[in-house]
C-alpha positions in Angstrom: -9.2 -47.2 13.0 -10.9 -45.2 10.2 -9.6 -41.8 9.4 -12.1 -39.0 10.2 -13.4 -37.4 7.0 -12.2 -33.8 6.7 -14.8 -31.1 6.2 -14.4 -29.6 2.7 -13.6 -26.0 2.1 -16.4 -24.0 0.6 -16.7 -21.5 -2.3 -19.8 -19.4 -2.3 -21.2 -17.7 -5.4 -23.3 -14.5 -5.5 -25.0 -14.1 -8.8 -27.9 -12.3 -10.6 -29.7 -13.3 -13.7 -26.7 -14.9 -15.6 -27.4 -18.5 -16.5 -24.4 -20.1 -18.2 -21.3 -19.5 -16.2 -22.5 -20.0 -12.6 -23.7 -23.6 -12.9 -20.7 -24.5 -15.2 -18.3 -23.1 -12.6 -20.0 -24.9 -9.7 -20.0 -28.2 -11.6 -16.3 -27.8 -12.5 -15.2 -27.1 -8.9 -17.2 -30.0 -7.5 -16.2 -32.4 -10.3 -12.5 -32.1 -9.3 -13.0 -33.6 -5.9 -10.2 -31.4 -4.5 -11.5 -31.1 -1.0 -13.5 -28.0 -2.0 -17.2 -27.6 -2.8 -18.8 -24.7 -4.7 -22.4 -23.6 -4.1 -24.7 -20.5 -4.2 -24.5 -18.2 -1.2 -27.8 -17.9 0.8 -28.3 -15.0 3.2 -31.1 -14.0 5.5 -30.5 -11.1 7.9 -26.8 -11.5 9.0 -25.6 -10.5 12.4 -22.0 -9.4 13.3 -21.1 -12.7 14.9 -22.9 -15.2 12.6 -20.7 -18.1 11.4 -19.7 -17.6 7.8 -19.3 -21.0 6.2 -17.6 -19.9 2.9 -13.8 -19.6 2.7 -14.1 -17.8 -0.7 -17.0 -15.8 -2.1 -17.1 -14.9 -5.8 -19.2 -11.7 -6.3 -21.0 -11.2 -9.6 -23.9 -9.0 -8.6 -23.2 -6.6 -5.6 -23.0 -3.6 -8.0 -26.7 -4.1 -8.5 -27.7 -5.3 -4.9 -26.2 -2.9 -2.3 -27.1 -5.3 0.6 -24.6 -7.8 -0.8 -21.8 -5.3 -0.9 -22.5 -4.4 2.7 -22.3 -8.1 3.7 -19.2 -8.7 1.6 -17.2 -6.0 3.4 -18.2 -7.6 6.7 -17.2 -11.1 5.3 -13.8 -9.8 4.1 -13.0 -8.4 7.6 -14.0 -11.8 9.0 -11.3 -13.5 6.9 -13.3 -14.6 3.9 -11.4 -14.2 0.6 -13.8 -12.1 -1.5 -13.5 -11.9 -5.3 -13.5 -9.0 -6.0 -12.2 -6.8 -3.2 -15.4 -5.1 -2.0 -13.6 -2.1 -0.6 -11.9 -1.2 -3.8 -15.0 -1.9 -5.8 -16.9 0.6 -3.6 -14.3 3.2 -4.2 -13.6 2.9 -7.9 -14.6 5.1 -10.8 -13.3 5.9 -14.3 -11.5 9.1 -13.4 -9.7 7.3 -10.6 -9.0 4.5 -13.1 -7.3 6.9 -15.5 -5.3 8.3 -12.6 -4.2 4.8 -11.6 -3.2 3.9 -15.1 -1.0 6.9 -15.5 0.5 6.4 -12.0 1.6 2.9 -13.1 3.1 4.2 -16.4 0.3 3.0 -18.6 -1.0 5.2 -21.4 -4.6 6.5 -20.8 -6.7 8.8 -22.9 -6.9 12.5 -21.8 -9.7 12.6 -19.3 -11.7 15.3 -17.5 -14.3 14.8 -14.7 -17.3 17.1 -14.9 -19.5 18.5 -12.1 -22.9 17.0 -12.1 -25.6 18.6 -14.2 -28.3 18.1 -11.5 -28.3 17.4 -7.7 -30.5 15.8 -5.1 -33.2 17.9 -3.5 -31.8 20.0 -0.7 -28.7 21.1 -2.6 -28.9 24.8 -3.1 -26.6 26.0 -6.0 -25.7 29.3 -4.3 -24.9 27.7 -0.9 -24.1 24.0 -1.3 -21.9 24.3 -4.3 -19.8 27.3 -3.4 -16.6 25.3 -4.2 -17.6 24.9 -7.9 -16.7 27.4 -10.6 -19.7 28.5 -12.7 -20.2 28.7 -15.6 -17.9 25.8 -16.7 -15.3 26.7 -19.3 -16.5 24.3 -22.0 -14.1 25.7 -24.6 -11.2 24.8 -22.3 -12.6 21.2 -22.0 -12.7 20.8 -25.7 -9.3 22.4 -26.2 -7.8 19.9 -23.7 -9.6 16.7 -24.9 -10.2 17.4 -28.6 -13.0 16.2 -30.9 -14.5 13.8 -31.3 -14.7 12.9 -27.6 -16.4 10.3 -25.4 -18.9 11.3 -22.6 -19.5 8.5 -20.2 -20.7 7.8 -16.6 -17.8 7.7 -14.2 -19.5 4.9 -12.3 -21.2 3.2 -15.2 -20.7 0.0 -17.1 -22.2 -2.2 -19.8 -22.0 0.6 -22.4 -24.8 2.5 -20.6 -24.7 6.3 -20.8 -21.8 6.4 -23.3 -21.9 9.0 -26.1 -19.5 9.8 -28.9 -19.6 13.6 -29.4 -18.3 15.3 -32.6 -19.1 18.9 -31.7 -19.4 21.0 -28.5 -23.1 21.3 -29.1 -23.4 17.5 -29.2 -21.4 17.2 -26.0 -23.6 19.8 -24.2 -26.8 18.1 -25.5 -25.9 14.8 -23.9 -24.4 16.4 -20.7 -27.6 18.3 -20.2 -29.5 15.0 -20.0 -27.2 13.2 -17.6 -29.1 14.3 -14.5 -27.5 13.0 -11.3 -24.7 11.1 -13.0 -21.1 12.2 -12.5 -19.7 12.1 -16.1 -16.2 12.1 -17.5 -15.2 13.4 -21.0 -12.4 11.5 -22.6 -10.2 11.6 -25.7 -11.5 9.4 -28.5 -8.8 7.0 -29.5 -8.9 6.2 -33.3 -7.6 2.7 -32.8 -5.8 0.4 -35.2 -6.5 -2.7 -33.0 -8.9 -3.2 -30.1 -8.2 -5.8 -27.4 -10.3 -7.0 -24.5 -8.4 -9.0 -21.9 -10.0 -11.3 -19.4 -7.9 -11.5 -16.2 -8.4 -14.0 -13.4 -6.3 -14.3 -10.3 -4.3 -11.1 -11.2 -2.0 -13.4 -13.2 -3.9 -15.3 -15.8 -4.6 -13.0 -18.8 -6.4 -13.9 -22.0 -6.1 -11.1 -24.7 -9.0 -11.4 -27.2 -9.6 -9.5 -30.4 -12.8 -7.5 -29.7 -15.0 -5.3 -32.0 -16.7 -2.7 -29.8 -19.0 -1.7 -32.6 -20.4 -5.2 -32.9 -19.6 -6.0 -29.3 -18.2 -9.3 -30.4 -15.2 -11.4 -29.6 -13.1 -13.0 -32.3 -10.9 -16.1 -32.0 -7.4 -16.4 -33.4 -3.9 -14.8 -33.0 -3.9 -11.1 -33.9 -1.1 -9.4 -31.9 2.6 -9.6 -32.5 4.5 -11.2 -29.6 5.9 -8.0 -28.3 2.6 -6.2 -28.2 0.9 -9.2 -26.6 3.5 -9.4 -23.9 3.2 -5.6 -23.2 -0.6 -5.8 -22.9 -0.5 -8.9 -20.7 2.1 -7.1 -18.4 0.0 -4.0 -18.2 -3.2 -5.9 -17.5 -1.5 -7.7 -14.6 -0.2 -4.5 -13.3 -3.6 -2.9 -13.3 -5.3 -5.8 -11.7 -2.7 -6.0 -8.9 -3.1 -2.2 -8.3 -6.9 -2.7 -8.1 -6.7 -5.9 -6.0 -9.0 -7.5 -8.6 -9.0 -11.2 -9.1 -11.7 -11.1 -11.8 -11.7 -8.3 -14.4 -11.9 -7.4 -18.1 -9.7 -4.7 -19.5 -9.9 -2.9 -22.8 -6.9 -1.5 -24.7 -7.1 0.6 -27.9 -3.9 0.4 -29.8 -3.0 3.5 -31.7 0.4 4.0 -33.5 1.9 1.1 -31.6 0.8 2.4 -28.2 -1.9 0.5 -26.1 -4.2 2.9 -24.3 -6.1 1.5 -21.3 -9.5 2.9 -21.9 -11.8 0.7 -19.8 -10.3 -1.7 -17.2 -12.4 -1.6 -14.1 -15.0 -4.3 -14.8 -14.9 -6.5 -11.7 -18.0 -8.5 -12.8 -17.0 -9.1 -16.4 -19.3 -10.7 -18.9 -18.8 -14.5 -18.7 -21.9 -15.5 -20.8 -21.2 -18.3 -23.2 -23.1 -16.4 -26.0 -20.7 -13.4 -25.6 -17.4 -15.2 -25.1 -18.0 -18.2 -27.3 -17.2 -21.8 -26.2 -13.4 -21.5 -26.2 -13.1 -18.4 -24.0 -16.1 -19.5 -21.9 -14.3 -22.7 -21.0 -11.1 -20.9 -20.2 -13.0 -18.6 -17.8 -14.7 -21.6 -16.1 -11.5 -23.6 -15.8 -9.2 -20.7 -14.7 -11.6 -19.4 -12.1 -11.9 -22.9 -10.7 -8.1 -23.2 -10.5 -7.8 -19.8 -8.7 -10.7 -20.2 -6.2 -9.8 -23.7 -5.2 -6.2 -22.6 -4.5 -7.5 -19.7 -2.4 -10.0 -21.9 -0.5 -7.3 -24.3 0.5 -5.2 -21.5 2.0 -5.6 -21.0 5.8 -8.4 -18.6 6.7 -7.4 -16.2 9.5 -10.4 -14.2 10.8 -9.7 -11.5 13.4 -10.0 -12.5 17.0 -13.0 -11.1 18.8 -12.4 -8.9 21.9 -15.3 -10.6 23.7 -17.8 -13.2 22.9 -19.4 -10.7 20.5 -17.1 -9.9 17.6 -15.7 -6.3 17.9 -17.9 -5.8 21.0 -16.7 -3.2 23.5 -14.9 0.0 23.0 -13.2 0.3 26.4 -9.7 -0.8 27.4 -8.7 -4.4 26.9 -7.5 -6.3 29.8 
């Protein structure tokens, strides 16, 4: 009697315009013939009790498409393993990140979060903002942070809305043009060495020499073994605290101390033209390893209270 063929596990991929990593990842997963297939996710107008065919979903674009984030939180509650955790991703910001780093014993630049410059229509400054002190004590900000300093969007990424300010006038100039953005001002770390780590699966860490001025990766060993071990350990600790299985983390090393300056990048750049062939291949292979292992784990969605998932708010029998 022939053995019935087992239905393969499925990995779904949510992507935007990126062109190099998604097809390479899908091809790598499917090539391995491990009882797991990878494919692009396709969504129409989901309901609460639709069947979700994917055991793992890798999210590369929900920060730009809010509909995807809404569905991913639903999928996570239904037992799908989502990379990255959509609940944490919804909550994170750079001020919270600095807090998290220090709470985990990891050095972080001095950081201040600033009230918004502007607000949505309907906010009346003398009524809606009664909890804010006005005017802001800018001298105290500079005294705490020092100059030069970095002004950046607390929720931003991709080097957008980031300004190096050498004077208070320069800081005020950029702040006055930030509109509805919530900004942080941060100590500028004059680094001796700059490291960007790619972290996959909260365990696999690739520290890479990175030039933020050129925005370019460089191959080759550049850290002594003790510093490399320290940075890898701190990268793992941060990813576990964030529940991120895909992240890039930046450390600026000054006087032998690595400062975590940007480490909440849950859709890191995986483009082959950015990473180069060596690191690109590592990202493809390692993500395939991690997601295949997750897909083969048992999926345990919550049991519905009735034939409609989560239906009914009365007493259960």
